[in-house]
C-alpha positions as CSV (number, residue, x, y, z in Angstrom):
1,K,-71.5,-37.7,-46.3
2,R,-69.3,-36.7,-49.2
3,V,-67.9,-38.6,-52.2
4,I,-64.4,-37.3,-53.3
5,V,-62.8,-38.4,-56.6
6,D,-59.2,-37.3,-56.5
7,L,-57.8,-36.9,-60.1
8,R,-54.9,-34.7,-59.3
9,L,-52.3,-37.2,-60.5
10,N,-54.4,-38.9,-63.1
11,G,-52.4,-38.7,-66.3
12,G,-54.9,-40.8,-68.3
13,G,-55.3,-44.3,-69.3
14,D,-57.6,-46.6,-71.2
15,L,-61.1,-45.1,-71.5
16,S,-62.6,-48.4,-72.6
17,Q,-62.1,-49.4,-68.9
18,R,-64.1,-46.4,-67.6
19,G,-66.7,-48.4,-65.7
20,G,-65.1,-49.2,-62.3
21,A,-65.7,-46.7,-59.6
22,F,-67.8,-44.6,-62.0
23,K,-70.6,-47.0,-62.3
24,R,-74.1,-45.5,-62.6
25,R,-75.2,-46.5,-59.1
26,F,-72.2,-44.8,-57.6
27,R,-72.9,-41.5,-59.4
28,E,-76.6,-41.6,-58.8
29,E,-76.2,-42.2,-55.1
30,A,-73.6,-39.4,-54.8
31,L,-75.7,-37.0,-56.8
32,Q,-78.9,-37.6,-54.8
33,K,-77.6,-35.1,-52.3
34,P,-76.5,-31.9,-54.0
35,G,-73.1,-30.7,-52.8
36,S,-71.9,-34.1,-51.8
37,L,-69.9,-35.1,-54.9
38,F,-66.4,-33.5,-55.3
39,V,-63.7,-34.0,-57.9
40,I,-60.2,-32.8,-57.2
41,T,-58.2,-31.7,-60.2
42,G,-54.6,-30.5,-60.7
43,Q,-51.9,-29.7,-63.1
44,S,-51.3,-33.4,-63.7
45,T,-54.9,-34.2,-64.7
46,F,-54.8,-35.3,-68.3
47,S,-56.5,-37.3,-71.0
48,A,-58.8,-40.0,-69.4
49,G,-58.4,-38.0,-66.1
50,L,-59.9,-35.0,-67.9
51,F,-62.8,-37.1,-69.2
52,H,-63.7,-38.3,-65.7
53,A,-63.4,-34.7,-64.3
54,A,-65.5,-33.3,-67.1
55,N,-68.1,-36.1,-66.9
56,L,-68.5,-35.7,-63.1
57,K,-68.7,-31.9,-63.5
58,Q,-71.4,-32.2,-66.1
59,Q,-73.3,-34.4,-63.7
60,G,-73.1,-31.8,-60.9
61,A,-69.8,-32.4,-59.1
62,T,-68.0,-29.5,-57.4
63,V,-64.5,-29.1,-58.8
64,V,-61.8,-28.4,-56.2
65,G,-58.1,-27.7,-56.7
66,D,-55.9,-26.3,-59.5
67,L,-56.9,-25.6,-63.1
68,V,-56.0,-28.4,-65.4
69,V,-53.2,-27.3,-67.9
70,D,-54.7,-29.1,-70.9
71,D,-57.6,-27.9,-73.1
72,I,-60.9,-29.6,-72.5
73,D,-61.2,-30.2,-76.3
74,F,-58.2,-32.3,-77.4
75,W,-57.0,-35.1,-79.6
76,A,-56.2,-38.5,-78.2
77,E,-56.7,-42.2,-79.0
78,G,-54.3,-43.8,-81.4
79,G,-55.3,-44.7,-84.9
80,G,-52.3,-46.9,-85.5
81,A,-48.7,-46.1,-86.4
82,L,-47.7,-43.9,-89.3
83,E,-44.4,-44.2,-91.2
84,L,-42.7,-41.0,-92.0
85,P,-41.7,-40.9,-95.7
86,N,-38.1,-39.8,-95.4
87,S,-36.8,-41.2,-92.1
88,K,-39.1,-44.3,-92.2
89,M,-39.6,-43.6,-88.5
90,R,-42.9,-44.9,-87.1
91,I,-44.9,-42.6,-84.9
92,G,-48.3,-42.9,-83.2
93,A,-51.1,-40.6,-84.3
94,A,-54.0,-39.3,-82.2
95,T,-57.1,-39.6,-84.3
96,G,-59.9,-39.3,-81.9
97,F,-61.3,-35.9,-81.0
98,H,-62.6,-35.3,-77.4
99,S,-65.0,-32.4,-77.2
100,Y,-65.9,-31.6,-73.6
101,S,-66.7,-27.9,-74.0
102,K,-69.9,-26.5,-75.3
103,I,-68.2,-25.3,-78.4
104,E,-69.4,-27.0,-81.6
105,H,-66.8,-28.6,-83.8
106,P,-68.7,-29.7,-86.9
107,E,-65.4,-30.0,-88.8
108,W,-64.3,-32.9,-86.6
109,K,-67.7,-34.7,-86.3
110,D,-66.4,-37.7,-88.1
111,K,-63.4,-37.9,-85.7
112,L,-65.5,-37.4,-82.5
113,Y,-64.5,-39.9,-79.9
114,L,-66.3,-38.5,-76.8
115,D,-68.6,-35.5,-76.5
116,L,-69.6,-33.8,-73.3
117,S,-70.9,-30.2,-72.7
118,I,-69.3,-28.2,-69.9
119,D,-68.4,-24.5,-69.7
120,T,-65.0,-25.0,-68.1
121,L,-63.0,-27.3,-65.7
122,E,-61.9,-24.2,-63.8
123,P,-62.3,-25.1,-60.1
124,D,-65.4,-24.1,-58.3
125,I,-63.2,-24.0,-55.2
126,P,-59.7,-23.0,-56.2
127,V,-57.1,-24.4,-53.8
128,G,-53.4,-25.0,-54.3
129,M,-51.0,-27.1,-52.4
130,T,-47.5,-25.9,-51.3
131,F,-44.4,-27.9,-50.7
132,D,-44.8,-27.1,-47.0
133,D,-48.3,-28.6,-47.1
134,Y,-46.8,-31.8,-48.7
135,V,-44.0,-32.0,-46.1
136,S,-46.3,-31.6,-43.2
137,G,-48.8,-34.1,-44.5
138,R,-51.5,-31.5,-44.8
139,D,-53.9,-31.6,-47.7
140,P,-55.5,-28.2,-48.1
141,L,-57.8,-29.5,-50.9
142,L,-59.3,-32.2,-48.7
143,A,-59.5,-29.7,-45.9
144,A,-61.5,-27.3,-48.1
145,I,-64.0,-30.0,-48.9
146,I,-64.5,-31.4,-45.4
147,G,-64.4,-27.9,-43.8
148,E,-61.3,-28.1,-41.7
């Protein structure tokens, strides 16, 4: 009856592997019934996790949980290592701009990695989880979705 994508502890990963569970057929079937697709977000939803949350929200998913703590427009994806001139230390650089908001960023157009268009990832159903919930094995976010 409901499809729930839990991204609470999704710290990111390789977006070139984004097919998997997010295949078109999965999304289309879940979106055929409005109100049946839910995405759970939390304070540990980052990077590729943000992409999946924003992508599903743009397609009509209901966001449940905590507000993500990162911006929905951010830099990621490595463009190779840079060597600092004085220390000779090598560091990685984020050179791909992810724009998930409706804000235009023409100054970064040549660096645009992914572009979506949502107002916010603020939860449609804000629900937190306490330590007591965790210890008791109760998931108030899931309960909010399935109506317990």
